[in-house]
C-alpha positions as CSV (number, residue, x, y, z in Angstrom):
1,X,-27.2,-18.5,-7.8
2,X,-25.8,-15.1,-8.9
3,X,-23.5,-14.9,-12.0
4,X,-20.5,-12.7,-12.4
5,X,-21.3,-9.6,-14.4
6,X,-18.4,-9.4,-16.8
7,X,-19.6,-6.1,-18.3
8,X,-18.7,-4.3,-15.0
9,X,-15.2,-5.8,-15.0
10,X,-14.6,-4.8,-18.6
11,X,-15.5,-1.2,-17.9
12,X,-12.5,-0.8,-15.5
13,X,-9.5,0.6,-17.4
14,X,-6.9,-1.4,-15.4
15,X,-8.6,-4.7,-15.4
16,X,-7.1,-7.7,-17.2
17,X,-8.9,-11.0,-17.2
18,X,-6.5,-14.0,-17.0
19,X,-7.0,-17.7,-16.5
20,X,-6.7,-19.3,-13.1
21,X,-3.7,-21.3,-14.2
22,X,-1.9,-18.1,-15.3
23,X,-2.8,-16.2,-12.2
24,X,-1.5,-18.9,-9.9
25,X,1.8,-19.6,-11.6
26,X,3.8,-17.1,-9.6
27,X,2.5,-18.0,-6.2
28,X,5.2,-18.8,-3.6
29,X,4.3,-21.0,-0.7
30,X,5.0,-19.5,2.8
31,X,7.6,-21.5,4.7
32,X,5.9,-21.5,8.1
33,X,8.0,-22.3,11.2
34,X,7.3,-25.4,13.3
35,X,6.0,-23.2,16.1
36,X,3.4,-21.7,13.8
37,X,2.4,-25.0,12.3
38,X,2.1,-26.5,15.9
39,X,-0.1,-23.5,16.9
40,X,2.3,-22.2,19.7
41,X,2.8,-19.0,17.7
42,X,0.3,-16.9,15.8
43,X,0.6,-15.1,12.5
44,X,-1.1,-11.7,11.7
45,X,-1.5,-10.9,8.1
46,X,-2.4,-7.3,7.1
47,X,-3.4,-5.9,3.8
48,X,-1.1,-3.3,2.2
49,X,-1.3,-0.8,-0.7
50,X,-5.0,-0.1,-0.3
């Protein structure tokens, strides 16, 4: 199994390493409609700011 090379991460100037608990504290759950949950409507998610 491969291990994460932390040296590469630390070389990046804008990288901050935080705990999983801290990184997930501001997550907001998506309130899906009943149609989406039932599968009669679909959701398309696109990446932004790349």
